[in-house]
C-alpha positions as CSV (number, residue, x, y, z in Angstrom):
1,M,3.5,-23.1,11.1
2,T,5.2,-26.6,11.1
3,P,8.5,-27.2,12.8
4,I,10.3,-27.7,9.5
5,I,9.1,-24.4,8.2
6,K,10.1,-22.7,11.4
7,L,13.5,-24.3,11.3
8,R,14.1,-23.3,7.6
9,G,13.0,-19.8,8.5
10,I,15.4,-19.5,11.4
11,L,18.3,-20.9,9.3
12,A,17.5,-18.3,6.6
13,L,17.4,-15.5,9.2
14,V,20.8,-16.6,10.5
15,G,22.2,-16.6,6.9
16,I,20.8,-13.0,6.3
17,T,22.3,-11.9,9.7
18,L,25.8,-13.4,8.7
19,N,25.5,-11.7,5.3
20,T,24.8,-8.4,7.0
21,A,27.7,-8.8,9.5
22,L,30.1,-9.5,6.6
23,L,29.1,-6.8,4.2
24,I,28.7,-4.2,6.8
25,I,32.5,-4.1,7.1
26,P,33.2,-2.7,3.6
27,L,30.1,-0.5,4.0
28,Y,31.7,1.1,7.1
29,L,35.1,1.4,5.4
30,F,33.7,3.3,2.4
31,A,31.5,5.4,4.7
32,L,34.7,6.4,6.7
33,L,36.3,7.4,3.4
34,R,33.3,9.7,2.8
35,L,33.9,11.4,6.2
36,V,37.6,12.0,5.6
37,L,37.4,13.0,1.9
38,P,34.8,15.7,1.7
39,F,35.3,16.5,-2.0
40,H,32.2,16.5,-4.1
41,P,33.3,14.2,-7.0
42,V,34.7,11.8,-4.4
43,Q,31.5,11.9,-2.3
44,V,29.4,11.0,-5.4
45,A,31.7,8.2,-6.5
46,L,31.8,6.7,-3.0
47,A,28.0,7.0,-2.7
48,R,27.7,4.9,-5.8
49,V,30.2,2.3,-4.4
50,L,28.1,2.1,-1.2
51,V,25.0,1.4,-3.4
52,V,26.9,-1.5,-5.1
53,V,27.7,-2.9,-1.6
54,A,24.0,-2.7,-0.6
55,E,22.8,-4.3,-3.9
56,S,25.3,-7.1,-3.3
57,W,23.9,-7.6,0.2
58,M,20.3,-7.8,-1.3
59,A,21.5,-10.3,-4.0
60,V,22.9,-12.6,-1.4
61,N,19.7,-12.3,0.7
62,N,17.7,-13.1,-2.4
63,A,19.7,-16.3,-3.0
64,I,19.2,-17.3,0.6
65,I,15.4,-16.7,0.3
66,S,15.3,-18.7,-2.9
67,L,17.0,-21.7,-1.2
68,S,14.9,-21.6,2.0
69,S,11.5,-20.7,0.9
70,G,10.9,-22.3,-2.5
71,V,8.5,-19.4,-3.4
72,R,7.2,-19.2,-6.9
73,W,7.3,-15.6,-8.0
74,R,4.5,-14.1,-10.1
75,V,5.7,-10.6,-10.9
76,E,3.9,-8.3,-13.4
77,G,4.4,-4.8,-14.6
78,M,8.2,-4.4,-14.3
79,E,8.6,-3.7,-18.0
80,G,10.0,-0.3,-18.8
81,L,11.5,0.4,-15.3
82,A,14.9,2.1,-15.4
83,R,17.8,2.5,-13.0
84,Q,18.3,6.1,-14.3
85,E,14.9,7.3,-13.0
86,W,13.8,8.8,-9.8
87,Y,10.8,7.0,-8.2
88,L,8.4,7.3,-5.3
89,V,7.6,3.8,-4.2
90,T,4.7,2.5,-2.2
91,A,3.0,-0.9,-1.4
92,N,0.3,-2.4,0.7
93,H,1.9,-3.5,4.0
94,Q,1.0,-6.8,5.6
95,S,4.2,-8.3,7.0
96,W,7.9,-7.6,7.8
97,A,8.4,-9.9,4.7
98,D,7.1,-7.1,2.5
99,I,10.5,-5.3,2.6
100,L,12.3,-8.5,1.5
101,V,9.7,-9.0,-1.2
102,L,10.3,-5.5,-2.5
103,Q,14.0,-5.8,-2.4
104,K,13.8,-9.2,-4.3
105,V,11.8,-7.8,-7.2
106,T,13.5,-4.3,-7.4
107,N,17.2,-5.1,-6.8
108,R,19.2,-3.9,-9.8
109,R,16.0,-3.1,-11.7
110,V,15.4,0.3,-10.2
111,P,17.6,2.5,-7.9
112,S,18.0,1.1,-4.4
113,L,15.1,1.8,-2.1
114,K,15.6,4.6,0.4
115,F,13.3,4.8,3.5
116,F,12.5,8.0,5.4
117,L,13.5,7.1,9.0
118,K,12.8,8.6,12.3
119,Q,15.9,10.4,13.7
120,E,16.0,8.0,16.7
121,L,16.6,5.0,14.5
122,I,20.2,6.1,13.8
123,W,21.0,4.5,17.2
124,V,19.9,1.0,16.1
125,P,23.0,-1.2,16.5
126,L,24.9,-1.8,13.2
127,L,22.0,-0.8,11.0
128,G,21.6,2.8,12.1
129,L,25.1,3.7,10.8
130,A,24.5,1.6,7.7
131,W,21.4,3.5,6.9
132,W,23.3,6.8,7.5
133,A,26.1,5.6,5.2
134,L,23.6,4.7,2.5
135,D,22.0,8.2,2.7
136,F,18.7,7.2,4.1
137,P,17.1,10.5,5.2
138,F,16.6,10.8,8.9
139,M,13.6,12.9,9.8
140,K,12.8,14.8,13.0
141,R,9.0,15.6,12.9
142,Y,7.5,18.0,15.4
143,S,4.0,17.5,16.8
144,R,1.4,20.3,16.6
145,A,1.7,20.7,20.4
146,Q,5.5,21.2,20.1
147,L,5.1,23.7,17.3
148,E,2.5,25.7,19.4
149,K,5.0,25.8,22.3
150,H,8.0,26.5,20.1
151,P,6.9,28.3,17.0
152,E,10.5,28.9,16.0
153,L,10.6,25.2,15.1
154,K,8.1,25.6,12.3
155,G,9.6,24.4,9.0
156,K,12.7,23.0,10.6
157,D,11.7,19.4,10.0
158,M,11.2,20.1,6.3
159,E,14.5,22.1,6.1
160,T,16.4,19.2,7.7
161,T,14.9,16.6,5.4
162,R,15.5,18.8,2.3
163,R,19.2,19.0,3.1
164,A,19.3,15.2,3.5
165,C,17.6,14.8,0.1
166,A,19.8,17.3,-1.7
167,K,22.4,14.6,-2.4
168,Y,19.8,12.7,-4.4
169,A,20.1,15.3,-7.2
170,H,23.4,13.6,-8.2
171,F,22.2,10.0,-8.7
172,P,18.7,8.4,-9.1
173,V,16.9,7.0,-6.0
174,S,13.7,5.2,-5.2
175,V,12.1,6.7,-2.1
176,M,9.9,4.2,-0.3
177,N,6.9,5.2,1.7
178,F,4.2,2.7,3.0
179,F,1.1,4.9,2.6
180,E,-0.7,2.9,5.3
181,G,2.0,3.7,7.8
182,T,1.7,0.4,9.6
183,R,1.2,-3.3,8.9
184,F,-2.4,-4.5,8.2
185,T,-4.2,-6.5,10.8
186,R,-7.9,-7.2,11.0
187,A,-8.0,-5.5,14.4
188,K,-6.5,-2.3,13.0
189,H,-8.8,-2.5,10.0
190,D,-11.9,-2.7,12.2
191,E,-10.6,0.0,14.6
192,Q,-10.2,2.4,11.7
193,D,-13.5,1.4,10.1
194,S,-11.5,1.2,6.9
195,P,-13.6,1.5,3.7
196,Y,-11.3,-1.1,2.0
197,Q,-11.6,-4.8,2.3
198,H,-7.9,-5.7,2.3
199,L,-6.2,-2.4,3.2
200,L,-5.9,0.2,6.0
201,K,-6.7,3.8,5.3
202,P,-3.7,5.5,3.5
203,K,-2.0,8.4,5.2
204,A,-1.5,11.1,2.6
205,G,0.7,13.3,4.9
206,G,3.8,11.1,4.6
207,A,3.5,11.1,0.8
208,A,3.0,14.9,0.7
209,F,6.0,15.4,3.0
210,T,8.2,13.2,0.9
211,L,7.2,14.8,-2.4
212,K,7.8,18.3,-1.0
213,A,11.1,17.4,0.6
214,M,12.3,16.0,-2.8
215,G,11.6,19.4,-4.4
216,G,9.7,18.1,-7.4
217,Q,12.4,15.5,-8.4
218,L,9.9,12.6,-8.2
219,H,7.6,12.3,-11.2
220,K,6.6,8.6,-11.2
221,L,5.0,6.5,-8.5
222,L,5.7,2.8,-8.5
223,D,2.7,1.3,-6.8
224,F,3.4,-2.3,-5.7
225,T,0.6,-4.6,-4.8
226,I,1.7,-7.7,-2.9
227,V,-0.6,-10.7,-2.7
228,Y,0.2,-13.6,-0.4
229,P,-1.8,-16.9,-0.7
230,P,-5.0,-16.8,1.4
231,G,-4.9,-18.8,4.6
232,T,-1.1,-18.8,5.0
233,T,0.9,-17.3,7.7
234,R,2.3,-13.9,6.8
235,S,5.1,-13.9,9.4
236,L,8.7,-13.3,8.4
237,L,9.7,-16.8,9.5
238,G,6.8,-18.3,7.6
239,F,7.9,-16.5,4.4
240,L,11.5,-17.5,4.8
241,G,10.7,-21.0,5.7
242,G,8.4,-21.8,2.8
243,A,4.9,-21.4,4.2
244,M,3.9,-19.6,1.0
245,D,4.0,-21.5,-2.3
246,Q,3.5,-18.4,-4.4
247,V,3.8,-14.6,-4.0
248,Q,2.2,-12.3,-6.5
249,V,3.6,-8.8,-7.1
250,I,1.9,-6.4,-9.4
251,V,3.4,-2.9,-10.1
252,H,1.7,0.0,-11.7
253,Q,3.7,3.0,-12.9
254,R,1.7,6.1,-12.2
255,P,2.5,9.7,-13.0
256,I,2.8,12.0,-10.0
257,P,0.7,15.2,-10.6
258,D,2.9,18.3,-10.8
259,W,0.8,20.0,-8.1
260,A,1.6,17.3,-5.6
261,A,5.0,18.6,-4.7
262,D,4.0,22.2,-4.2
263,G,1.2,22.3,-1.6
264,D,1.2,22.8,2.2
265,Y,-0.4,19.7,3.6
266,E,-0.4,20.9,7.2
267,N,-2.1,24.3,6.5
268,D,-3.9,24.1,3.2
269,P,-7.2,22.2,3.5
270,E,-7.9,22.3,-0.2
271,F,-4.5,20.8,-1.1
272,R,-4.9,18.2,1.7
273,A,-8.2,17.1,0.3
274,R,-6.8,17.0,-3.2
275,I,-3.8,14.7,-2.4
276,Q,-6.0,12.6,-0.1
277,G,-8.4,12.1,-3.0
278,W,-5.6,11.1,-5.4
279,I,-4.2,8.5,-3.0
280,S,-7.7,7.2,-2.1
281,E,-8.4,6.5,-5.8
282,I,-5.2,4.5,-6.0
283,W,-6.1,2.6,-2.9
284,A,-9.6,1.8,-4.1
285,E,-8.1,0.3,-7.3
286,K,-5.6,-1.7,-5.3
287,D,-8.3,-3.1,-3.0
288,V,-10.2,-4.4,-6.1
289,L,-7.0,-5.8,-7.5
290,I,-6.2,-7.8,-4.4
291,Q,-9.7,-9.2,-4.2
292,S,-9.6,-10.3,-7.8
293,R,-6.3,-12.1,-7.3
294,L,-7.4,-13.8,-4.1
295,S,-10.6,-14.9,-5.8
296,A,-8.9,-16.3,-8.9
């Protein structure tokens, strides 16, 4: 990474940080109103206002990225998307830049992305409360060992997440889940002995948990494939500073099978194999697509 790219990346990051510091003030004010006005119509109206604040934050970030990076965007498959639809969203995960890429191409095209977050992340300075205000669902997952020691906790994680997702019945959302669970590196790929050339093995458990927690509300999967130029740095600073001359984003709209929201991933081996097979087919197609774009 050259010094000029690094400098542009740092300046862009400073701009995004300042944008966050400014827009988090109205976000907190409207969130405070939601706390003191617990009336359902008011809650729904204020939730929509908070989404507008978040979309404005992303729009300013996108302008900063355009100025600093000079990226040429090649986006395919966005036709027919609607802001009135409920979506499950996934993508291959290579860099922290992936989230900015997804926000760039989806902002004001589909409902704002919501990420399932670990409960501990609510304590992240500034952002934790912002995520809470924007109705990001915070999960508390229990390990098998914890459940064996405390059987009374069985089902509590799903119950808590269901309550967090109940408010999504009142306005559309896009629930984001990186199926790989972590960013791709060659070392992780080799350690997993992944059958894919450009992807890690997908983790179907997170998708199954999300679909069940949403109670059958999600009927469409938006499957994003992000392709960065080969041989370029995939770091966040590199992306912001202009290390990539082009970013390709290809989205496939896929129907979610009706059965996918009804099974017990933890305890039903047949259902577990079925949903793993469904996601593995999607991942095999994605791997071929990435290779074709890199070879073009």
